[in-house]
N, C-alpha and C positions, 0 to 999 in steps of 0.2 A: 505494503501499498504504498502510495504516498505520504508521506505523514507529513512535508512539506508544504503543500497548500492545502490541504488539508486546516491545518491551525491557520495556514496565510491567511484561510478568507473565514476563516474565525475571530481576529483579530479583525478584519474590515470590520463585519458587522455585529462586533460587537463596540468598536467603536460608530452605529451609527445608531446602536441603542442608547452611548452616550449622547448623542447629539439627540435622542430624542428623549431624554429625560430634564433636559431643556426649555420641556415645553407646559410641564407641570410644576417647574419650578418659574416660570413667570403667572403659572396662573396662584401659585402659592406669595406669589412680593405683587402680585394684583390685592387679591386678600386680604395678605396681613398677620396669613393662620402659622405661621410662629416655627415655618419649618423650611424653608428654605435652605439651609444650609444644609441639613437632611440633604436637598437636591443635588446640594452642589456638591458634598463630598461622595454621594455612589456615583455621583455625574463623572468626577476626575475619577474613581477608580477602577469603574469599566472602559472608562480611557485607554486607565494606566494599564488595564488587563489588555481591551483589542490592541495600543499599539508595543506593546511585549511578545503578545503572541505575529503582528503583522512587518513590525520594525523592517524584517530583511525580505524580498520578492522570491517566490521564489523558483532557479531560473526550469526546472521544467515542470511546467504546470498541467501537464497529465490529471485527468481525471479521467477513473470510473463511476459504473455504479454503486462499489464500495466504499469511494472517497464521497461521492455524492449523500452514499443513507451516513457515514460517518459524519463528516459537514450536520449534515439537518439535525440529527440525534443530537448530537453537542451541543449545539446551538442555541437548540430549545431550550435546554433541561443549563447550559451555562447563564443565560439573556436571565431568567429565571429567577438562578439564582442571585443574580446581581440587582435583577427589578422588583426579589424580596428586601433590600438593604433600607431606600426610605423607612419601608412600615418598620425597621425594625431599632434603626438608630432612631428613630423620633420616638418610638418604644410604645408607640399608639397597637399597636399586637404586639407582648414585650416578647411570644414563642419567636424562635426563624424558623422553628418549623411548620406553626399558624398562616408566615407573615409567608412557606414559602407556597406552601399550600391556595393562599387568598390569589396571588402570582403566577402556577402553572391554573390559575379557577381562571384566571382573567385571557395571560395568552392562548392559552387552548380554547376560548370562547364558553365556558362550562359553566359559568354564574357560579358555581357550588361557594359558599363560602361562612367562615368561622364565624364572621361578625352578629351578634345580637346587638348591637346598638348603634350602625349607617349611621344615624344625623347625628351622633357625638364625630363622626370621623373630620379630620381636617381638610378642609377644601381641594387642595394642588394635592394633599393622598388618597381624596373621590375620586377627582379628578385623573389622576396617574392610574387605579385600580379600572377606571373602566377605559378609559388610552388604550390599555391591552388590551380589553377588548378590540380595537377599531385598527391594531397594526398587528394580531393576533391569529385576526380573520378572512382574512386574504392569502396569509402568507407572511412572518416574518423573511424571508428568502423572497418571496417575491416578490414586494419590497423593497431589497438589497437588489435584487439586478436593478428596480427599472428606474436607480441613483445610479447604482456602483458598473462603469464597464465591466462588462465580461463577455469571457469566452459563447459560442454558441453552446458547444459539448461539452463544455462545463457544464454551461448553465441548464441546461436541457436534462441531468441524470438530477439535480440537487429538486428543476421542476416537477421529474417525475418520481422524487423523493417526498415531498412537500405536499404542492398540491393532490384533495379529495379526488377519489373518485375509479375506479377501473381504466380508466381512458384518460391517458391526457396526451395534448394535439398543443399546437399554435395557430395562433390568429393571425399572426404576419409572420413576413421571411423569417427575421431573426427574434430571436424568444426575448431581447430587452425587450424590442418593438411589442411584443406581446405583454411583459408585466406593465412595459406603460398603458396601454391600453386597457387592462383588468384596472388598475387603477385609475384610473380620469373616469372609469364607469362605474368605481365603487368608491369615488370624493363625489364622481354627479349625485350620487345617487343618498348618499349622507348627505350633503350641502341642501338637498332636495329638502329629504326629512326635519332636516332642524328648521327650515325658517317655516314648515307647514306646523312645526311644533308650537315655532312660536307667532305665529298669526291663530295659533288655538287658546293664547294666554301663560303659556307654559312660560320661565325663566331665561332663560338666555343661557345661564350654565345649569342646571336640568333637561333645553334641550338640547344642546352640548350630547349633557352624559348618557339622555337616556338614544340617543342618536347617535354613538358608540357602539351602546350594548345593544341598537339592532342591527345595526350597519352588519359585525362580526358577530352577530346573532350570540348572542353571551350573557346579558340579563342581569347582571349587576347595574341596579339602581342606587342610586341617593335618596329614595326613604324607604321607609320599615317598612312599609307598607307594598313595594314598588309603585307599580301603573298603579290601582287602587289607589293611591290617596290620588291621583288626580279623578274630580270627578266629573267629569267631560266624555262621554260620546262622541265628539268628535276626537279628543286623544287620544282615546281606546280605538277606536277608526284609522287613526294614521298608522299606530304600531302595527294596526295589526296587516294593515295592508301590505305595508316596508318588509316589518318580517317573512313576510307571504314571499314580499320579490329579490330579498335577500337570498331567499331559498332557492332560488331558482340559476341554474347553470350561465356563467355566464357571458360563456360562445355565446346564448342566443338575444343579450343585453346588443352585444358586435352586430350579428347578422340584421336586426333592425336599423341598429344607425347606417349598417351598408345598403339599404332596402333591400336585403337578401329574405326577402318574409318567407320567400318557401324556405328555407330551410332551418328556419324562426321557429314553425308553425310543423313542420312534420315528424320533430322529435317525438316520439313517442314518453320518452318522461318525463319533459313538459304535460300530458294531457293529462298522464296517472298521476304527476306529483298535488294537479292541483282538484284532478278527480279523485284522489282520497280526500282531501282536505275538504273539498266541501260536501263532501259524502255523512266526513265525519260527523263536522261544522253542523250540519242536518240533526244527527240519527241525535249526538248528544243533545241539541236543542228543543229536541220534540223529548228528550229524558230526563232535562233537566228544569221544565217548563211547568209542570205543580209543585217546584222549587221556590221561580222567582216570580210567576203570576203572566209576563207577556209574553207573546213570543217569539216579538222585538226586541226585546233582553233577553233573554236566552236562546239569542243568535249573536246578538254582540260578543256577550261571553262563551260561548260553547264554541264561536270562530276567534278567538283572541287565546281560548287556552289551544285548541286546538295547532294551530297555524306554532303560538310558542316555541309548544311540545314538538310539532311536526320540525318545522324548522332547530326546533334544540335550543333555543333562546334563551325561555325559562323566564321570562316577566309573568305576575302575578295581578288578575284586577281581579281572584278572586281565589281561596280559599279549598281547591278540585276536591280534598281530599274530605270535605264533607258529599261529596256530589253522590248520585247511586250508584250502585257498584261497575256498571254497567258502564257508566263515563266513563269509569277511573278505571276501568278492562282497556278500555278503547282505547283514553289516554297512556296505560302504558307498552299499549301496538303500537301507535305514535314513535314511542319513544323508541323504539324498535328497528320503523321503518327508516325514519330522520328525512331528510332535504334531500337533493341535487346535485349529482358530479356534477364537480364545478363550482360549489355556488359556496357561500362561509359556512352553512350548516353540518350536522356533526350525521351520524345515523350508519347504519350499515346503508345510505342510500336509496334511494328508489333504483334508479340504473342496474345497478347492483343486482338486487332481486328480481328484475325485470332480466337478465340473463342469467340467472337460477334458475330462475320459472321454464323459463325455454330453453333452457337446457331439461331443463328434471323434465317437460312436455317433449320433446325427441328423444330423448333416454329408452324413457316408457313405448311409444313409437313404435323402436326397435326392441325392446323386447318381444312384442307382438308381431312386429311384418319385421324380419333379422333382413330383408335387403334392401329394404325401404333406407335413400341415402339425406337425410335431414344435412341442416345445417342454423344452429343463431346467428338471425340479423336484427338487429337495432338498426332504424329507420330507412328502411328498407336495402341494410348494406351485411357482409356481413359478419359477424364479429369471430376475430382471433380464435383458435382450437386453444393458444394462451391467456388465453383474458379473459373464455368461459369458465377455465379450469382453476387461473386466478382467483376468481373468486369462489369455488369453491371453497377452497385453500381457508380466503382467508374469515370465511364461516366456520370453517368450520375451529384453528385456530382461536375465532374470536369464544369461540363457546368455553372453549374448554379454556380461554381467563377468563371469562366472565365468573362459568364453575367456581374454578382458583379464589378468586377474589370472593366470590358471598363464605366459602371456606370458613379466611380469614379474620373476614367481615365479623363472621358469628362469634368469635371465642369471642365477643365485648361481649354478647348476651342476652344483645336485643332486640325483639321481635321480628319476626322472616322478613314481614311487608317493612320496615324503616329498612331490614341489612338490605336484603333484592333492589329496592331499588335505590339505596342508597347505589349501591352500585352501575345498575342500569343508566345514571342521571347522572356518574361522573363517565364511563364509557361510552358511550355517546354523546359527553358534550352538552347537557344538557342543561344541568344545577338542580332542580326541585324536584325531589322523587314523592314520595307517599308516608303519613303519617310523620313520624317527628326529622323528619326534609321535607317534609313538607313546603308548599310554598307559606308559609308563618313562621317553618323553622327554621336550625341551622346546622352544620358539621361538625362543630364543638363540642361535642360532648364523646367523639369516636377517641378512639386513646390514639397514643400514637402510631405504632406500629397501622391502624385501619388508615390511616389518615396517607401512610406513609404507601397503601397500595394502590388510594383514592387518586394518589398523584399519580402513580404508573400508568391508571385506566384511566385518567386523566389524557396523556403524552399519548399512549397508546390510538388511544383514544383518536386525537385529533390527527398524531401521523397516520393512524390506519392498519396499524401495527408493524409491518414491517422493516419501516425506513429502524424505529426505534432498537429492535431484535437484531437483525440487519447490522446496526449502523456501533451498537458497545457489541457487537458477539463478540469472544474472543478471535481473531484469525488463523485458523488451518493451516497449513502446513505445504506448499504447492510446491508441489514434482514437477521439475525443469524449468528452460523461465516460462510459464503459461503467465499470462498474461488476466486479469479475474474483470472482463467486460462488462 
């Protein structure tokens, strides 16, 4: 493995984090909240670490898949470790493990929190907490690719390792331009939502916090009651709609901007994504209507919760733990389905489940008719056997990790509903689960061991398992001069 290029790239990206830490520093100065020095110290540490790692440019810039996985895995861990420093140095969160949990939850856009009193936090720290959602939503390395000059061969390995979904492609001939296009769309949607929330009467600071949380599908709020603190149907619907929009594959927006409507609207995943969301919203609205009263209010609450759970955002307008069993069961199912590939959402992804479903259907056909030749296709194009088998492998490893995580969490002795949905919410990057980790609860009561497991689950879920496992695996000895391509 070319360790020189790995350390060099990590150093460049850590220096980018040092620059990003200056944004909440400015907020801290504006609000005079007393944590400005803590942010400056954290930024200085980040820059020093980045400078030490990248001070010598490697003569050999060769990079293959192994290096790409290693860079992605280490970058997310190092950025989280440094990003936790402002919380720890300020002592607003006394335990470093809790600080790390909160920041990993932020960068991975999970939204699970150990905070019991959000509104008592300093504005600068609240801003940084939600800003990590926005940075992590599109991807830390995609952000770096958009602003740093990087060779296409090197960048492709990074993008494949970080961008969620079974298939990763380029929107433009150069990956640097692809990253720019993705971030311009991302920024445009974020600014639009920020303006719409301001027009609805939400303060500027709150609008920024919730725009970041929606864009990254993260769900951190500056209010203890989350979005329920704003008694406004307008605000609820704006966030509902934008959560759904950020759960769409960003390639679709590029096609629309290029007026390639045919490619946009023939996308199978898009229709299934909105179809599942609409059907679940209607079903839950009917189920909770006796509790809520009117169908209009029931639809508003159900659509919000379906959108926030399926896109793995984690905002809340109601304590859905108190809803009927059917509604809770449907929401738990949506936790696993997740959003679209190439979006900022988590979960298994609609496209991956479509591929698995079609492959399973074809296998049944082969069992009944051994001579028939079938192929899995998406959007009218055949899907490679590697992609289909990769989807099955992902699901198998996912189930193993989920089972192992639940078994460790049961050692804490909490009820199975809390334990299972805590794992589900972290592995799928959702945030709230049911019972003790429901919309009105938090994760502060878990033991240190359980918090470490949940941190790993959040990272595994955001990076879709393989980059973290392959990137941190001990290199196996290779025979001869074979290269790890």
